[in-house]
C-alpha positions in Angstrom: 9.7 -139.3 -101.6 10.5 -136.4 -103.9 13.8 -134.7 -102.9 14.4 -132.7 -106.1 12.2 -131.2 -108.9 13.7 -130.3 -112.2 11.8 -128.1 -114.7 12.0 -127.9 -118.5 11.8 -124.2 -119.5 10.3 -123.5 -122.9 6.6 -124.2 -123.1 6.7 -125.4 -119.5 7.7 -122.4 -117.3 6.3 -120.0 -119.9 4.6 -120.2 -123.4 7.5 -120.2 -125.8 5.0 -120.6 -128.6 3.2 -117.4 -127.8 6.3 -115.3 -127.1 8.0 -116.6 -130.2 5.1 -115.6 -132.4 5.5 -112.0 -131.2 9.3 -112.1 -131.8 8.9 -113.5 -135.3 6.4 -110.8 -136.1 8.9 -108.2 -135.1 11.5 -109.8 -137.4 9.1 -109.9 -140.3 8.4 -106.2 -139.9 12.2 -105.5 -139.7 12.8 -107.5 -142.9 10.0 -105.8 -144.7 11.2 -102.4 -143.7 14.9 -103.0 -144.4 14.9 -105.6 -147.2 11.5 -105.4 -148.8 10.7 -109.0 -148.0 7.2 -110.2 -147.6 6.2 -112.3 -144.5 6.2 -115.4 -146.8 9.7 -114.6 -148.1 11.1 -114.1 -144.7 9.7 -117.3 -143.4 11.0 -119.3 -146.4 14.5 -117.8 -146.1 14.5 -118.3 -142.3 13.3 -121.9 -142.4 15.7 -122.8 -145.2 18.6 -121.3 -143.3 17.6 -123.0 -140.0 17.4 -126.4 -141.8 20.8 -125.9 -143.3 22.4 -124.9 -140.0 20.7 -127.8 -138.2 21.9 -130.3 -140.9 25.5 -129.2 -140.4 25.6 -128.8 -136.6 23.5 -131.9 -135.8 22.0 -132.2 -132.3 23.9 -129.6 -130.3 22.9 -126.4 -128.6 24.3 -124.1 -131.3 21.3 -125.0 -133.5 19.3 -122.6 -131.3 21.8 -119.7 -131.7 19.9 -116.9 -133.5 23.1 -115.1 -134.3 24.3 -118.0 -136.3 20.9 -118.3 -138.0 20.5 -114.6 -138.9 24.2 -114.3 -139.9 23.8 -117.2 -142.4 20.5 -115.9 -143.7 22.0 -112.5 -144.4 25.1 -114.0 -146.1 22.9 -116.2 -148.3 20.9 -113.2 -149.4 24.0 -111.1 -150.1 23.0 -108.6 -147.5 25.4 -106.7 -145.2 26.0 -108.1 -141.7 26.4 -104.6 -140.3 24.1 -103.5 -138.8 21.5 -106.2 -139.4 22.9 -109.4 -137.8 23.1 -107.8 -134.3 20.0 -105.8 -134.8 17.9 -108.9 -135.7 19.4 -110.9 -132.9 18.7 -108.3 -130.3 15.2 -107.6 -131.7 14.2 -111.2 -131.5 15.3 -111.8 -127.9 14.1 -108.5 -126.5 10.7 -109.0 -128.0 10.5 -112.6 -126.8 11.5 -111.5 -123.3 8.9 -108.8 -123.3 6.1 -111.3 -124.0 7.4 -114.2 -121.8 5.0 -114.6 -118.9 5.4 -117.2 -116.2 3.0 -120.1 -116.4 0.1 -119.7 -114.0 1.0 -121.0 -110.5 4.6 -121.9 -111.4 6.4 -119.3 -109.2 4.1 -120.1 -106.3 4.8 -123.8 -106.7 8.6 -123.2 -106.7 8.3 -121.1 -103.6 6.3 -123.8 -101.8 8.8 -126.5 -102.7 11.7 -124.3 -101.5 10.0 -123.9 -98.1 9.7 -127.7 -98.0 13.4 -128.1 -98.5 13.2 -129.6 -102.0 16.1 -128.9 -104.3 15.1 -127.2 -107.6 16.7 -127.2 -111.0 16.1 -126.6 -114.7 17.0 -129.1 -117.4 16.8 -127.6 -120.8 17.9 -127.5 -124.4 19.4 -124.2 -125.7 22.4 -122.0 -124.9 23.0 -121.2 -121.3 23.1 -117.4 -121.4 19.6 -117.1 -123.0 18.0 -119.6 -120.7 19.5 -117.8 -117.7 18.1 -114.5 -119.1 14.7 -116.0 -119.3 14.8 -117.5 -115.9 16.0 -114.3 -114.3 13.5 -112.0 -116.2 10.5 -114.2 -115.2 11.6 -114.5 -111.5 12.5 -118.2 -111.5 16.2 -118.0 -111.1 16.2 -117.0 -107.4 14.5 -120.3 -106.6 16.8 -122.6 -108.5 19.7 -124.5 -107.0 21.1 -125.7 -110.4 20.7 -125.5 -114.1 21.7 -128.0 -116.8 21.6 -126.9 -120.5 22.3 -128.8 -123.6 25.2 -126.3 -124.2 26.8 -127.6 -120.9 26.3 -131.3 -121.7 27.0 -131.1 -125.5 23.8 -132.9 -126.4 20.1 -132.2 -126.7 17.3 -133.9 -124.8 16.3 -136.7 -124.6 20.0 -137.7 -124.5 20.6 -139.6 -121.2 23.7 -137.6 -120.3 21.6 -134.4 -119.8 19.3 -136.1 -117.4 22.1 -137.9 -115.6 23.7 -134.5 -115.1 20.5 -133.2 -113.6 20.4 -136.1 -111.1 24.1 -135.6 -110.3 23.6 -131.9 -109.5 20.4 -132.6 -107.5 22.3 -134.7 -104.9 19.4 -137.1 -104.9 18.8 -140.6 -106.2 17.2 -140.8 -109.7 13.9 -142.1 -108.2 13.8 -139.2 -105.8 13.9 -136.7 -108.7 10.8 -135.4 -110.5 11.3 -134.0 -114.0 8.5 -131.6 -115.2 8.1 -130.9 -119.0 5.8 -130.4 -121.9 7.3 -132.7 -124.5 6.7 -136.4 -124.2 9.7 -137.5 -126.3 12.3 -135.0 -125.0 11.2 -134.5 -121.4 9.1 -137.5 -120.3 10.9 -140.3 -122.1 14.3 -138.7 -121.3 13.5 -138.6 -117.6 12.1 -142.1 -117.4 15.1 -143.5 -119.2 17.3 -142.0 -116.5 15.2 -143.6 -113.7 13.5 -140.3 -112.7 9.8 -139.7 -112.0 8.1 -137.5 -114.6 5.2 -135.0 -114.8 3.8 -134.0 -118.1 2.5 -130.5 -118.5 -0.5 -130.5 -120.9 -2.3 -127.1 -120.4 -4.5 -127.5 -123.5 -5.6 -131.1 -122.7 -8.4 -130.6 -120.2 -9.2 -134.3 -119.7 -9.6 -135.9 -116.3 -6.6 -138.2 -116.7 -4.0 -137.8 -113.9 -1.5 -140.6 -114.7 -0.8 -142.7 -117.8 0.3 -146.3 -118.2 3.9 -145.4 -117.5 3.1 -143.9 -114.1 3.7 -140.4 -115.5 1.7 -137.7 -113.7 -0.4 -135.5 -116.1 -1.4 -132.0 -115.1 -2.9 -129.0 -116.7 -1.9 -126.2 -114.3 0.9 -125.8 -111.8 -1.8 -124.9 -109.2 -2.8 -128.6 -109.3 0.7 -130.0 -108.5 1.1 -129.5 -104.8 -1.8 -131.9 -104.1 -0.9 -134.3 -107.0 2.8 -134.9 -106.2 2.0 -135.6 -102.5 1.0 -139.1 -103.5 4.2 -139.8 -105.5 
């Protein structure tokens, strides 16, 4: 019996890939207008800075902090931090929020689970404030009983401690928890290693498979889930 359902956020509850593409395009336009950079130059500078930050910070939530990223990019280019660091940070997130759309059927699925008395949570990489902003803006936060971020646990998925914290907050046994995510390594393997059940969101894989050899539920739309998890 499933007593708690925990959701990944990015590319599960909404398409981060699509929203990020719009946010990056807004930054490219900003850099072209203010610095004379081409799209290729912006991408090269951005990716080089991100790789450098990641190598120094290792596997912690701060690697996702856009302020650190843009600050370091501007410093490396010899450009003034005022007003650009804050402007780029706010432009990125406001654009991403504008284009973040809840995954089809996800809100209805959460509402159904709440009516059934299932505890709901989110287990996610990233900094807590931005994940809370996303969840609130898309209407998810009102359904959630708890949130676990990599900023809170100090490690990124698939580290066991993040999933153990999800189980602890759920108030259920690991085998009574279902973790839903899009990434096999980070979400599915991480959940399985903690003794949880797992459901793999694969919206672009329209095959007929419903479970894999590990007992992982495979689904393509949240509208399918109420019937599918009834047998778990």
